[in-house]
C-alpha positions in Angstrom: -32.2 102.1 181.1 -34.6 101.9 184.0 -35.3 98.2 183.2 -31.6 97.3 183.5 -31.4 98.8 187.0 -34.5 96.9 188.2 -33.0 93.6 186.9 -29.6 94.4 188.6 -31.4 95.3 191.9 -33.4 92.1 191.8 -30.2 90.0 191.4 -28.4 91.7 194.3 -31.4 91.2 196.6 -31.7 87.6 195.5 -28.0 87.0 196.4 -28.4 88.6 199.8 -31.3 86.3 200.6 -29.3 83.2 199.6 -26.2 84.4 201.5 -28.2 85.1 204.7 -29.4 81.5 204.7 -25.9 80.2 204.9 -25.0 81.7 208.3 -22.6 79.8 210.5 -24.1 81.4 213.6 -26.5 78.4 214.1 -26.3 76.8 217.5 -24.7 73.4 217.2 -26.8 70.4 218.2 -25.5 68.7 221.3 -26.3 65.1 222.2 -26.5 64.2 225.8 -24.1 61.4 226.9 -25.6 58.0 227.5 -25.7 57.5 231.3 -28.5 54.9 231.4 -27.3 51.5 232.6 -28.2 48.4 230.6 -30.8 45.9 231.9 -29.9 43.5 234.7 -28.9 40.0 233.6 -32.0 37.9 234.2 -32.6 34.3 235.1 -29.1 33.8 236.5 -28.4 30.2 237.4 -25.3 28.2 238.4 -25.0 24.5 238.1 -22.3 22.0 238.9 -21.7 19.5 236.2 -18.8 17.1 236.0 -16.5 19.3 238.2 -17.3 22.4 236.2 -19.5 25.3 237.5 -21.7 26.5 234.7 -23.1 30.0 235.2 -25.9 31.0 232.7 -28.4 33.8 232.2 -31.0 35.0 229.7 -29.9 37.1 226.7 -30.5 40.8 226.8 -33.0 41.7 224.1 -33.6 45.3 225.3 -30.3 47.2 224.9 -29.1 47.7 221.4 -25.8 49.2 222.8 -24.9 46.2 225.0 -21.1 45.6 225.0 -21.3 42.4 227.0 -21.1 40.9 230.5 -18.4 40.7 233.2 -18.3 37.7 235.5 -16.6 37.4 238.9 -16.4 34.9 241.7 -16.4 35.8 245.4 -15.2 33.5 248.1 -14.4 34.4 251.7 -14.3 38.1 250.9 -11.9 37.8 247.9 -13.1 38.6 244.4 -11.6 36.9 241.4 -12.4 38.3 237.9 -13.3 35.5 235.6 -14.3 37.6 232.5 -12.7 41.1 232.7 -13.6 42.5 229.3 -17.3 42.8 228.6 -18.1 39.8 226.3 -21.3 39.0 224.5 -22.2 35.6 225.9 -25.0 34.0 228.0 -23.0 31.5 229.9 -19.6 31.0 231.5 -17.9 27.7 232.5 -15.7 27.9 235.5 -13.4 24.9 235.1 -11.7 25.4 238.5 -14.5 26.0 241.0 -13.3 26.2 244.5 -14.4 23.9 247.4 -16.9 25.6 249.7 -19.4 28.4 249.0 -18.9 30.8 246.2 -20.9 33.7 244.8 -20.9 34.2 241.0 -21.6 37.8 240.1 -22.6 38.9 236.6 -23.3 42.4 235.4 -24.0 44.0 232.0 -21.9 46.8 230.4 -23.0 48.9 227.4 -20.8 50.6 224.8 -20.7 53.8 226.8 -19.2 52.0 229.8 -22.4 52.1 231.9 -22.9 49.1 234.2 -26.0 47.4 235.4 -26.4 46.3 239.0 -24.8 43.0 239.9 -26.8 39.8 239.9 -25.5 37.0 242.1 -26.0 33.2 242.1 -24.4 30.9 244.8 -22.7 27.5 244.5 -21.7 25.1 247.2 -19.0 22.6 246.2 -18.5 19.8 248.7 -15.1 18.4 249.4 -14.9 14.7 248.4 -12.4 12.2 249.5 -11.6 8.6 248.8 -10.6 6.3 251.6 -7.4 4.4 250.8 -8.0 0.7 250.9 -5.0 -1.3 252.0 -4.7 -4.9 250.8 -3.3 -7.6 253.0 
């Protein structure tokens, strides 16, 4: 009979060890929110070709969580948003550039909504005119 008690006691202790390893009192692992901005757009350039302003920059190869870029145009203190939703692209064509000096601003946005600093390129579009020629 003594041997049956030893076996029963061993089984009970074994169950207690297994049950104690399943405690829900573990501290949950928390992940810190992403607050780091993505890298600045680099090599920003603007060119005027055939009446179109072409703004271009180098691709971001650093940030795996890049959502895209936002592009704006500033002229005389007014800002016009050209690309409002972050879009994965490395150039933008402004088919309606304005006469005079404009600042094209580009910034990167990641999937957490963090924004890089703004990078700016300037474009001067000269007004042109054609003299009317009157025939006799």
